[in-house]
N, C-alpha and C positions, 0 to 999 in steps of 0.2 A: 503493499500500498504505499501511497505517496506522501509525502509530509504535509499536514495540514498547513495551510496558509491563511494567515488572518488579513483582514483589512485594515491598515493603519492610516488614517486621513493626514494629508499634508497640512503640517501647521500653517497657520492664516499669518501672513509675512504683513510687513508694512505697506507693500504695495498693493494688497488685496483691502486694505482698510483704507486706502487713498482712494481704490476704486470705488469701494461703496459709498464714500462720503460724496464722491463726485457724481455718482447716481441719484442718492437723496438730494444733492443740490441741484442737480438736472431736474429732478421731479418736483421740486419746490417751485423751480423758475418756470416749468411748464405750466403748471396749477395756476400761479398769478397771472401768466399771460393769458390763459383762458378767461381766467376773472376779469383781467383788466379789458379783452376784447368784448366780451358781453356787456360788461360796465359800459363801454365806449358806444356801443350801439344803442343801450338805451337813453344813454345822454342824448345822443343826436336825436333819436325818434322823440324823446319827450322834449327837448328844444324845438324842433319842429311843429310838433302840437301846441306848444304855450305859445310861438310866434304867429299861429294860425289864428288862435282864439284873442289874444292880447297883442296883436301887431304894433310895432313902434315901441314895446317895452325892453328893447334891447340892453340898454344900461341897467335896468331894473333886474333884469333876468341874470344879468352877468353878476352883479353883486350878490344877489341870493345864491348863485352858486358858488362864490368866494366863501360866503359865510357858511354854507352848509360843509364846505370842503375844510373851512377852519377849525369848526366843531369836531368833526370826525379827526382830523390831524391833531388837535388837543388833547383828545382821550386818547388815543395811541401814544403820544408823548408822555402822558400823564404814568401811562402804564409802565413806561421804560424810565429812560434818563433825560433830563432837558440838559442840553450842552450850551456851554457858554461860546458866544460867538465873537472871533478876535474882529479887532478894525478892518484887515484885509477880505475878512469874510463877509464883514457887513457889507461891502462894496459891491462883491459878487451876488449876494443876497437879494440887496436891490436891484441890479441889473436882470436876476432872474425872474424877481416877482414883476416888475416892470415888463418884461418880455412875455411873460406868460399871461400878464394881464391882456397886453395889447393883442395877442394871438388869439386870447378867447373872446375878446369884444370882434374883432374883424371876422372870426369863425361863426359867431352868433349873429353878426350883419349879414353875412355870406347866406346863412341858413333861413334869414328872414325874407329873402329875395330870390333864393334858387334854390331848385330841386336838391334834395338831401343828397341825392345819388351821384349828383354833378358834384357837389361839395367834396364828397369824401373822393370821387375820383381824382378831382384835382389836388387833392390833400396828400396824395400817393406821391405828388413830387416834391414832398419835403425832404428826402435824403438828398436833393440837389443842392438846395442852399445849405444844409447841414454840410455837405462837402465843400462847398465853396468858403465858407464860414471856418472849417477846421483848417484849411489851407492857409486863410489870410489871418488868422486870428492864433491858431496854435501852431501852424506851421507843418502839419501832416502833410503825406504826400499820398496822391491817389493814382493807383496802378490803371493801367490803360484797359484792362480787363472790366476794370469797377467803372471806368468812364463808358465803357461800350455796354456795360449792363444798364448805366442811367439814361443811356441814349434811347435804348430801346423801350423804356418805361416813359421817357418823354414823347416818342413818336406812338406810343399805343394811347396815351393819354390825349395827344391830340385829335387822333381820329376818333376817340370816343367823344371828345367834346365838341368837335364839328358835328356830328349826326345828332347832338342834342338840341331839340326844338327849343327847351325853354332856357336857352343860354343868356343869362344878363352880363353886361361887361362889368357892371358895377359888382355884381356878386363873384365873377371870376377874379376880379382885381382883389377884394377883400380876401379871397380865398388865399390868393398867393402872397397877400401879405401878411396873412397867418401863417403861412408856410414858413416865410423868412423869420417872424418873431419866434415861433417854435424852434427853430434850427438854431436861432441865436441863444435861446435858453438851453437848449441841448450842449451847445459847447461851453457855456458859461458853467454850467452843472459839471463839466469833464474839467474845465481847469480848476474849481472848487476842491474836487474830489482827488485831485492830483496834487493838493498842498499839503505840508506838514499840519497846519492847524485845522485840516479837514473836518466838517460835522458828518454825522453819518446820513444816510439817505433820507431818514425821516425828519431829524431835525433842519436839515437843509430845506427839505418841502416845506416843512412846517413854518419856517421863516419866511421863505418865498411868498407864501400864500399869507401870511401877514401883511407883507407889502400889497399885494394884489388886493386883498380886502378892502385897506386903507384906500388905495386908488380907485376900486370900484365905489367905495361909500363917497369919496369926494364925486365923482363923476355923475354917479346916481342923482344926488341932491340937486346937482348944481346944472346939470345938462339936461336931464329928463325932462324937468318943468318946462324947457323951451323947445321941444320936440314934439311934432304934431303926433298924435296916436292914432291915426287913422291909416290904414293902408299898408304900405311897407314902411321900414323903417327911412322916413324921408332925408335924414341928414346924411344917409350914405347912398340910399335908394331912389 
């Protein structure tokens, strides 16, 4: 009879632990990406419905969005740690808040006078100004393959927009402006996270939302009273 062989499992080394940790992080990122996607869809649909029922209230709607986001961020921050903001980070936070505020205002303005599907299609162009700002502000370099991929996106969106019967130039311009503002915000956050005094993602976003809420509050109270509330948002459309 042959000798009995017993199976001895191989010990789990550091490489396996790293692989498991990466898989867990990948799962978390995937889950949050799905949540973000459906939340963004809900935000677009609700914004469009609100502006159809209450046209002209773009400033007030933007203020409401910032205040709801601020409350949610505050609750999350209280569950963790509120970090101190350095002087250099305050400048970046202010730039982030202003950029996001302008991007949201322009997005809401576009949704007020253009079909949501066209707005979201044009917003797919956001990687282009993001790359441009990355080259100009951060000094990053873009490969020829990346440029070719962006060119394909541009051609596809141009063809889609050309066939859209509800195309409104002001809505298109507002969407392109929003793309530039969000692209600038992306690069500001990247600069912030690359510094030694960087805040974590939640604290940075919380501080940026605080800036945006202040700007939205001022604009809502000062400008909304002077804008007509019938039809489309007349100040833009």
